[in-house]
N, C-alpha and C positions, 0 to 999 in steps of 0.2 A: 517507319524507322524501326530498326532492331537494336536494342541495347544489349550488348553481350557481356557476360562474365561479371555482372554486378553482385556485390554483397548487399542483399535486400534487407533493410531494417524496417519493419512494419509495426509501429508502436500500438496501433489500435488492436492488433492481434497478438502483440508481444512475441513476434517471431522474427528470426533472422535466418537467412538461407542464401546460398549462391544460386542465381538463376538468370535467365535471359528474359527480356520483355519485348513483345511485339506491339507496336502502336500503329493504328490507322485512324485517320479522322479525329486525332486528339484524344482517343480512347484506348485504354489497355485492352488488347484483344486476346493475348496469350501470355502465360508465364510458365517457364519451364526450361528444358534444354532444347533450344530452337536453332534451326539452320536458316541462313539468309535466303531470301527469295530473290528472284531475278529483279534487278533494278531497285532493290531495297537499300536505303541508307543504313549503314552499320556504324554504331558507336561502341567501341570496345573500351570498357572501363575496368579492366582487370585490376584487382587489388583495391578498388575504390568502393566506398559505401554509397548506396542509392537509397534515399528515404523519401517519404512524401514531401512535396514542396512545403516550405515553411509558411505559416499563416500568422500574420500580425494583426491583432485586434485593435491596435491603437496607434495610428499614424496621423501626422499633419502634413498634407501636401499643399497647404496654403492657397488652394485654388477653389473658388475665386477670391480675389481681393488682395492677396499678398504674394503674387507670383514672382516677384523679384527674389524671394527666399527659396521657393520651390514651386513646381507646377505638376500637373498630372503626369506629364511625360518624363520629366527628370525624376520625379518620385518613383515612377515605375522602373526606370533604369536603376535607380539606387536600390530598390527592393530586389530586383533580379540579381544584382551583383552580390547581395547578401544571402541569396538562396530562397527568397520569398516569392511564392507564386500567387499568393492572395493577401490582400491588405484591406483593412477597414479604416476609412478616413473619418476623422472627427468633424463635428458640425460647426465649429467656431470659426467659420470663414466669414467673408464680408461680400455679399449678405450672408447671414447665417442660413443653415439648411433647415428652415422652419416652415417651408411651404413646398408644395409639389413642383412648381415650375423650376425653382432652384435645384431641387433634387434631380429632376429629370434632365436638366442641362448637364449636370456633373456626370450622371450615369451615361448619358449619350456620348459625351466626349471621352469618358473613361473606357467605353467599349472598344475604342480603337487602339488601346495600348496593349503591350505584349504580355501583361499579367492580368490577373483578375483584381479589379478595384471595386470594392463595395463601399457603400456610404451609409453612415449613421445619420439620423436626423436629430435635431435638438429636442429636448424635453419641453423647454419653454419658449414662447414667442420672443424673438429677438434676444435670446439668452438672458432675459431680464429676471427670470425666476418668479414671474407674477401670474402668468396664464399658460396653460398647456397648449402645445401645438395640436393640430388635427392628426393625432397619432394613427387613427385608422386609415385615413387617406394616405398618409406618408408610407405606412407599411404596404398598402396596396400598390403604391407607386414604386416600391423597390427598396425602401429603407430596411436595413438588416437589424437595426437596433436603435436605441435612443440614448443620448447623452448631451449634457451641457458642458462637456469637459473643458477645463480651464476656469470654470466658474462653479462654485458649490451651489447646491439647491438649499437655501437657508430656510425656506418655508417647509416645515415637516409635513403639514397636511397636503400641500401641493405635491411633495415628493411621494407621499403615500398614494395619492390618487394616480400619479404617473405609474407607480409600480403596479397598481391593480390593473391599469389599462395594458401595460406591457405584458402582464401575466395572461390576460385575456387574449392578447395578440400572439402569445407564445414567442416573444423576442426578448432578448436581454435589455436591461437598463443599466448603464454604466455611470458611476458617480465619482466626481472629483471632490475629495474629502479634505477641505481646508477651511475652517471657520475663520474669516478675517478678523473677528472680534479679538482674537488672541495674537495676531501677527503684527509685529512692528515693521519688519523689512522682509519681504518674501524672498524665497530662493536660497536662503542661507540658514542653517540650523541655529537655533538659539542655544548656545553652549560655547564650546571652545572656539568654533569658527567665528561666530558673531563677536565674541570677545576679542579675538585676534584682529578682526577688521574694524572694531569699534562701532558696531551697529547693534540694533535690537534683535534682529533675526526672527525666525519662525519656530515656535516650540512644537514638539510632537503632539502636545495637547490639542493643538488646532486640528490635527487630523483625527485624533482618537475620539473626540467628542462626537464628531459626525459619523465615524465608523460605528460607534456604539449605537447611536440612534438608528442608523440605516440597517444594521444587522437585525434589530427588532422590527423595523418596518418590513424588511424582507421576509422575516419569519411569519408575520401576520398577513402579508399580501400574497405570498406564494410566488412572487416574481423571481426569475433568475436575475440576480443582482450582482454586479461586478464592482468590487472596490478597486478603483484604478490606482496604478503605480504606488503600491503600498510601501511605506517608508519606515514605519515604527514597529518595534517589537511588540508593544502593547496592542497595536492594531491587529497584528498577526494572531495574538491570543484571543482577541475579540471575535475574529472570523472563525477561529477554531471552535470556540464555544458556540457560536451561532450555528455552525454546521452540525455540531453534536445535538443541538436542539431541534434540528430538522429544517433549518432555513436553506433555501436554494441560493446560497451565497458563494461567490467566487472571488478570487483576488488575482490581480496582475502583479508580477514583480518585473521591474526593468533590469536590464543588465548593469546599468550604472548603480542601482541601489544594492545589488548583491555583490558588486565588485569594489566599490569605492566607499569612503567615509567622508565626513565633513572636512577632514584634513586636505582633501583634494581641492577644496575651494581656496584655501590659503595658498596652495601651490599653483593652481591653474587659473585662479580668478574666475571671471564670468564664464569661462568655458566649462566650469563645473557647477554653475548655478542653474538650478532647476526647481520647479514646483511639483510635488513637495521636495524639500531639500534633501541632500545627502545627510545622513545622521551619524550615529556613533558606531563603533565596532560591535557593540552589543546588539544594536538594531540590525546591523548587517547580518550577523550570525543568526539572529532570530528569523530573519527573512529566509536564510538558507535552511534553517530547521523547518520552516513552513513549507518550503519547496520539497524537502525530503519526505515529510509526513503527509503530503497531499493537501494541506490546508491552502496552499497557494497552487492553483492548478493551471495558471496561464503565465507565460513569459511574453511580455509585449514591450516594444521599444519606446513608445511615446516619442517617436521620431519628430523632432521639433526644430526645423531649420530656421536660422536667423542670419542676417548679413554680417560680414566682418565689422562693418561700421557700427552696427547696433551693439554687437558684443563688446566693442572697444570703448563704449561710453564710460565716462568716469564722473563720480565715483561708481563703484560696482552696483549700488542700489539703482542706478539709472539704466543699467544694462538689462535686456530682457532675459527671462528664464527659459531654459530648454537646451537640449543638445540633439544632434542627429544620432541615429542609432541603427538604421537598417543594415549597414554594411559591416558592422562590427558585432552585431548581436549574437550570431551563432558562435563565433570564435570566443567571445567573452563567456558564453555558456560553457564551452569546452574548457577554456582556461581556468575559469573561476569555480566551476561546479563539478565537471567530470574529472579533470586531471587531479584535483585534490581528493576525490573520492566521495564527494557529497551526493552526487547523482550518477546513475549509470547513463551511458549515451542514449539508451532506449528511453529512459525517463526524461532526459532533456528533450528528445524529439517529440515525446508525448505532449509536453507542455508548450512546444513550439509548432506543433502541426495538428495532431489528432484531437487534442482537447479543445483548442479554439475553433476548429472546423465543426466539431460536434455541437459545441455550445451555440454557435451562430447558425447552425443548420446549413453549412456550406458544403459543397460536394467533394472537397478534397480531404486530405488527412489520412488516406488509406491507399494501400497498394493491393488491388484485386482486379480481376477481370471485370470489365465494363465500368471501372472507375476512371476518372479523368487522368490523363497522362501528364501529371504535374509532379515533378521530382526535383530534389536537390542531390547533387553528386559531390562528395567531399572526401578529403583525407583528414581524419581526425588528429593525425600526428604531425601534419605539416605546419611549420612555424612561418609566420609572416609578420610584417609591420605595416599598419595602416598609414598610408602616405597620400594616396590619391583617392578621389571619391567621384562617383557618378552624380551625386547630389549637387545642387547649385551651391550648397553651403558647406562649411568646414568647421562648424562650431562643436567641437568634441575634445575632451581631455585625453582621448586615446590615441591621438596622432603620435607616432614614434614608439608606442608600446609594443613589445613583442608578444604576439598572441599565438595560440595553437588552435588548429581547426580551420582548414582552408576550403572555401567553396570553390569548386573547379568548374562545374556546370550547373546551370539552372534550366530546367525544361518545363515549359508551360504549354498546355494544349498540344503536346507532342512536338513542339518546336524548341530548338535550343535558343534561349533568349539571353543567356550569358555564358561565355566561354572564357575562362581565365587566360588561356593561351593566346588570346587575341590582344591582350594588353601589353 
């Protein structure tokens, strides 16, 4: 394939230029002013931006165990529609990804999908937080990192031992930071939202106490440690301090946490319920400041599908937490971060492609000769409204909201895996 007339944005090199790209066997072979060769497929993207395929370090494809919500195939379709060519699945499946046979089964089935699906293994056996998984064996079998996402590691010593092993294996460990000791009703901020709904809610303190602990454990262990789906302004400040002290600490921000506040739960109900919850405007702006100054170096969706029946449960405390995010993430980044002037488009792409690829040692995230031909092609100014989804689920408060930034093509391994004109 020859991609003609693209505006190439390469965040790892912080460069932008107009050029053509020749692809053979899924690899970038030439970049420059190129003429079509006999029999070569040509994709002319005049006026559009071509960037490295997006990389999401935090998705739930619910496979195995909960495939009525999502599976590897529909998850891959959803990712491609959102511009993602690489995703990392979390380990809280059923059975959990705590042993080599489960991991190998997922990776074997994932290899047949049209995007790159990577798999994290769990930190603890059975996600119980009591004993560590065979981390060396899981890494050797293809695990790209470790996480008990969805469940906090309450045992500080166990968490520290896991960090030291992750450091020795040179893979990240990602942590869900919510201490249940402080939570009355999860998924809803303890404040204006919980008061409006007449429930106890979840205070930011529940997140902050574990973030503070794990920042220090990261500093002393030397592990690349990821604070998942950060929601509190105080947590952002803690990560900033730990980085200044020399910790290899990272943080994810989700599009919903930098776009919405707890008010959305009162308006949208369980469609805006997630763990950790949406918090205050001050927290939202602190997350944006963290994105601006580099304290938060990853944007991840925490794509969490649920059935309509589950989300409709009453009262709201009975409905599960989580929203889908792969198909709206890039546009929310453009709409909530780039258009208001908080980030440049290059900075957004850095946090959604090159940074996550580099942290997890993935081959994407860059446009250069001999790199994988994984791209997203988009119009940053095109407006659109989310109404249909490739995901099995529709649990999102963003349905019907006008967004800017439209993914037009997703190309993975040199193949067009999403084309908006086919919809």
